[in-house]
C-alpha positions as CSV (number, residue, x, y, z in Angstrom):
1,M,-0.6,13.2,8.3
2,L,0.1,10.6,5.7
3,M,-1.1,7.0,5.8
4,V,0.7,4.1,4.1
5,I,-0.8,0.7,3.3
6,S,0.3,-2.5,1.4
7,P,-1.0,-3.4,-2.1
8,A,-3.1,-6.4,-2.8
9,K,-2.6,-9.5,-4.9
10,T,-6.1,-9.4,-6.2
11,L,-6.7,-6.9,-9.0
12,D,-9.9,-5.8,-10.8
13,Y,-9.8,-3.7,-13.9
14,S,-13.5,-4.0,-14.7
15,G,-14.9,-1.1,-12.6
16,A,-16.2,2.2,-13.7
17,D,-13.7,4.6,-15.2
18,Y,-12.7,7.8,-13.4
19,P,-11.5,10.8,-15.4
20,H,-8.8,12.1,-13.1
21,F,-5.4,10.4,-12.7
22,T,-1.7,10.9,-11.9
23,T,1.4,8.9,-12.9
24,P,3.7,6.9,-10.6
25,A,6.6,9.1,-9.5
26,V,9.4,6.7,-10.4
27,L,8.1,4.8,-13.4
28,E,11.5,4.6,-14.9
29,R,12.6,2.4,-11.9
30,S,9.6,0.2,-12.5
31,Q,10.7,-0.2,-16.1
32,H,14.1,-1.4,-14.9
33,L,12.4,-4.1,-12.9
34,I,10.2,-5.1,-15.8
35,D,13.3,-5.4,-18.0
36,E,14.8,-7.8,-15.4
37,L,11.6,-9.9,-15.2
38,R,11.2,-10.2,-18.9
39,A,14.3,-12.4,-18.9
40,Y,12.6,-15.0,-16.8
41,E,10.7,-18.0,-18.2
42,P,7.4,-19.0,-16.5
43,P,9.0,-21.9,-14.5
44,E,11.6,-19.5,-13.2
45,I,8.9,-17.0,-12.2
46,S,7.0,-19.8,-10.5
47,S,10.1,-20.7,-8.5
48,L,11.1,-17.1,-7.7
49,M,7.6,-16.0,-6.5
50,K,6.4,-19.4,-5.2
51,I,3.3,-19.2,-7.3
52,S,1.4,-21.7,-9.5
53,D,2.3,-22.4,-13.1
54,K,-0.9,-20.7,-14.2
55,L,-0.1,-17.5,-12.3
56,A,3.5,-17.6,-13.5
57,Q,2.2,-17.7,-17.1
58,L,-0.2,-14.8,-16.4
59,N,2.5,-12.6,-14.9
60,C,5.1,-13.4,-17.6
61,Q,2.6,-12.1,-20.1
62,R,2.0,-9.0,-18.0
63,Y,5.7,-8.2,-18.0
64,Q,5.7,-8.6,-21.8
65,D,2.7,-6.4,-22.2
66,F,3.9,-3.6,-19.8
67,H,4.6,-0.4,-21.8
68,T,4.7,3.3,-21.3
69,P,3.3,5.9,-21.4
70,F,0.5,5.0,-19.0
71,T,-3.0,6.2,-20.2
72,P,-6.6,5.5,-19.1
73,E,-6.7,3.1,-22.1
74,N,-3.9,0.8,-20.8
75,A,-3.9,1.4,-17.1
76,K,-6.2,2.2,-14.2
77,Q,-6.0,4.1,-10.9
78,A,-4.4,2.0,-8.1
79,L,-7.1,2.6,-5.4
80,L,-9.8,1.5,-7.9
81,V,-7.9,-1.7,-8.9
82,F,-6.7,-3.3,-5.6
83,K,-9.3,-5.7,-4.1
84,G,-7.6,-7.6,-1.3
85,D,-8.6,-7.8,2.4
86,V,-7.4,-4.3,3.3
87,Y,-9.3,-2.7,0.4
88,K,-12.6,-4.4,1.4
89,G,-12.6,-2.0,4.3
90,I,-12.2,1.0,2.0
91,N,-15.6,1.9,0.6
92,V,-14.2,3.4,-2.6
93,A,-17.2,2.5,-4.7
94,D,-19.2,5.2,-2.9
95,Y,-16.4,7.9,-3.0
96,D,-17.1,11.1,-4.8
97,E,-14.5,13.4,-6.2
98,A,-13.9,15.2,-2.9
99,D,-13.3,11.8,-1.2
100,L,-10.8,10.7,-3.8
101,D,-9.0,14.1,-3.7
102,F,-8.6,13.8,0.1
103,A,-7.3,10.2,-0.3
104,Q,-4.8,11.4,-3.0
105,N,-3.4,13.8,-0.4
106,H,-3.4,11.6,2.6
107,L,-2.8,8.0,1.5
108,R,0.1,6.1,-0.1
109,I,0.4,2.5,-1.3
110,L,3.7,0.7,-1.1
111,S,4.5,-1.5,-4.1
112,G,7.2,-3.9,-5.1
113,L,7.0,-2.8,-8.7
114,Y,6.1,0.9,-8.4
115,G,7.8,1.8,-5.1
116,L,5.1,4.2,-3.8
117,L,1.7,4.8,-5.4
118,K,-0.8,7.6,-4.9
119,P,-4.4,6.5,-5.0
120,L,-5.0,8.0,-8.4
121,D,-1.7,6.9,-10.0
122,L,-2.4,4.8,-13.0
123,M,-0.9,1.3,-12.9
124,Q,-0.8,-1.7,-15.2
125,P,-1.5,-5.2,-13.8
126,Y,1.4,-6.9,-12.1
127,R,2.5,-9.2,-9.3
128,L,5.7,-8.5,-7.5
129,E,5.7,-8.8,-3.7
130,M,8.1,-6.7,-1.8
131,G,9.7,-9.7,-0.2
132,T,10.6,-11.2,-3.6
133,K,14.3,-12.0,-3.8
134,L,14.7,-10.5,-7.3
135,A,18.4,-9.8,-7.9
136,T,19.3,-6.7,-9.8
137,E,22.5,-4.6,-10.2
138,A,21.3,-2.7,-7.1
139,G,21.3,-5.8,-4.8
140,K,20.0,-9.2,-4.1
141,N,16.3,-8.2,-3.4
142,L,13.7,-5.5,-3.7
143,Y,14.6,-3.9,-0.4
144,E,18.1,-3.2,-1.8
145,F,16.7,-2.2,-5.1
146,W,14.5,0.5,-3.6
147,G,17.1,1.6,-1.0
148,D,16.3,5.1,0.3
149,Q,14.0,6.0,-2.6
150,I,10.7,5.2,-1.0
151,A,11.6,7.2,2.1
152,Q,12.6,10.1,-0.1
153,L,9.2,10.0,-1.9
154,I,7.4,10.0,1.5
155,N,9.6,12.8,2.8
156,H,8.5,14.9,-0.2
157,D,4.9,14.4,0.7
158,L,5.4,14.9,4.5
159,A,7.2,18.2,3.8
160,E,3.8,19.7,3.0
161,S,2.5,19.1,6.5
162,A,3.2,21.4,9.5
163,T,3.3,18.3,11.8
164,P,4.7,15.5,9.6
165,C,3.5,12.1,10.7
166,L,3.5,8.8,8.8
167,V,0.7,6.5,10.0
168,N,1.9,2.9,9.4
169,L,-1.1,0.7,8.3
170,A,1.1,-1.6,6.2
171,S,2.3,-5.1,6.7
172,N,5.8,-5.7,8.0
173,E,6.9,-7.1,4.6
174,Y,6.1,-3.8,2.9
175,F,6.9,-1.3,5.7
176,K,10.5,-2.7,5.8
177,S,11.0,-1.0,2.4
178,V,10.8,2.4,4.1
179,N,14.2,3.4,5.5
180,L,13.1,4.9,8.8
181,K,16.5,6.5,9.4
182,Q,16.0,8.7,6.4
183,L,12.4,9.7,7.2
184,N,11.8,13.3,8.2
185,G,8.8,12.9,10.6
186,R,7.1,10.9,13.3
187,V,6.2,7.3,12.6
188,L,3.0,6.1,14.3
189,N,2.4,2.3,14.1
190,I,-1.1,1.0,14.4
191,A,-2.1,-2.5,15.5
192,F,-5.5,-4.1,15.7
193,K,-6.3,-6.8,18.2
194,E,-9.2,-9.1,19.0
195,N,-10.3,-10.3,22.5
196,K,-9.8,-14.0,22.6
197,Q,-10.8,-15.4,26.0
198,G,-9.6,-12.3,27.8
199,I,-6.3,-12.0,25.8
200,Y,-5.9,-9.4,23.0
201,K,-4.3,-10.9,19.9
202,V,-3.6,-9.8,16.4
203,I,-5.8,-12.0,14.0
204,A,-4.3,-11.4,10.5
205,I,-7.5,-11.5,8.5
206,H,-9.3,-9.1,10.9
207,A,-6.3,-6.8,11.2
208,K,-6.1,-6.4,7.4
209,R,-9.7,-5.4,7.1
210,A,-9.3,-3.0,10.1
211,R,-6.5,-1.2,8.3
212,G,-8.8,-0.5,5.4
213,L,-11.6,0.5,7.8
214,M,-9.3,3.1,9.4
215,V,-8.3,4.5,6.0
216,D,-11.9,4.8,5.2
217,F,-12.6,6.5,8.6
218,V,-9.9,9.1,7.9
219,I,-11.1,9.8,4.4
220,Q,-14.8,10.0,5.2
221,N,-14.2,12.2,8.3
222,R,-11.5,14.4,6.7
223,I,-9.1,13.7,9.5
224,E,-5.9,15.8,9.4
225,D,-4.8,15.7,13.1
226,V,-3.4,12.3,14.1
227,E,-4.9,12.6,17.6
228,Q,-8.4,12.3,16.0
229,L,-7.5,8.7,15.0
230,K,-8.2,7.8,18.6
231,G,-11.9,8.3,17.8
232,F,-11.8,5.3,15.3
233,D,-14.8,3.1,16.4
234,T,-15.8,1.4,13.2
235,E,-17.2,-2.2,13.7
236,G,-16.6,-2.1,17.4
237,Y,-12.9,-1.1,17.6
238,Y,-11.7,1.3,20.2
239,F,-8.4,2.9,21.2
240,N,-6.8,0.9,24.0
241,E,-4.6,3.4,25.9
242,T,-3.3,0.7,28.3
243,L,-1.8,-1.4,25.5
244,S,-0.5,1.7,23.6
245,D,2.6,3.9,23.9
246,P,3.2,7.2,22.2
247,D,4.4,5.7,18.8
248,N,2.5,2.4,18.9
249,W,-1.2,2.6,19.1
250,V,-3.4,-0.4,19.7
251,F,-7.1,-0.6,18.8
252,C,-9.1,-3.5,20.2
253,R,-12.4,-5.2,19.7
254,D,-14.2,-7.3,22.3
C-alpha cells in the first residue's frame, strides 16, 4: 500500500535537522524546469502563477539559487518542510526514526517541480503548482511535461507490494498528474465529508486536514493492509459504507 498526497505552498526550513535523507528520483527533470523558469522576470512569474509581486520576487530568487547536488546544508527533507493544511494533521514533530522509516516506505508527495517525492527526499524551496501552464518543449503545461513519468515512479514502488494499491489522498489538481492508464495496481480514492443539516458534504479545509490525519493514522499504526483503513476514527471520522463503493471510500463526521 502506498499513499499519495499533495505538497503545500507554505514551507518552513527552520525545524530541527534530521540526519537521514534521500534524493529526488528525477532531479535532472527538475533542473530542466528550473532552467525554463530562470528565463522569466518577476512580473512574468506573477502573471504565470497568479501570485503577488512580492511572492514573484521571492520565487525568482529561489530559481536563481537552485543548485545541485542537494545536501543537508542547502536542502531539507520534504516531510519536515511542508506546513500546509494537510501537513497539520501529520504529527511529524513527534515522529521517531521508525515512524519516518515507515513513512518513507508508504508515503509519496506529488510535486510540480520534483514530480514525486519520498518523505525524506531533500528539497530546496520552490513554488510551482501542478496546474501551472508552464510551456516547455514537452508540452503546454506541467501535466504534459511529466507525462507518464510520475506513474512510472509509483509503479516502481508498488512493485514491492504483494497487493499493490495506491491510496489517493491528493487533490484533483495533483492527482491528474498520475497517468492511471499506466498504473500497475489498484487505485483507492478517499473522500472526507461533514454532516451539514443531514447532508454529507466535502468541506475543503476539513478535508485537507483529514487527509493528513489519515496519513498519520497509517504511520502511527503501521498499517500495511488497505482494509485496515476502515478503522480510521481520528477526530470523529468513520467509514461510511453506504456512501462508498469498492474503489471510492467515504469517511464522514457528524
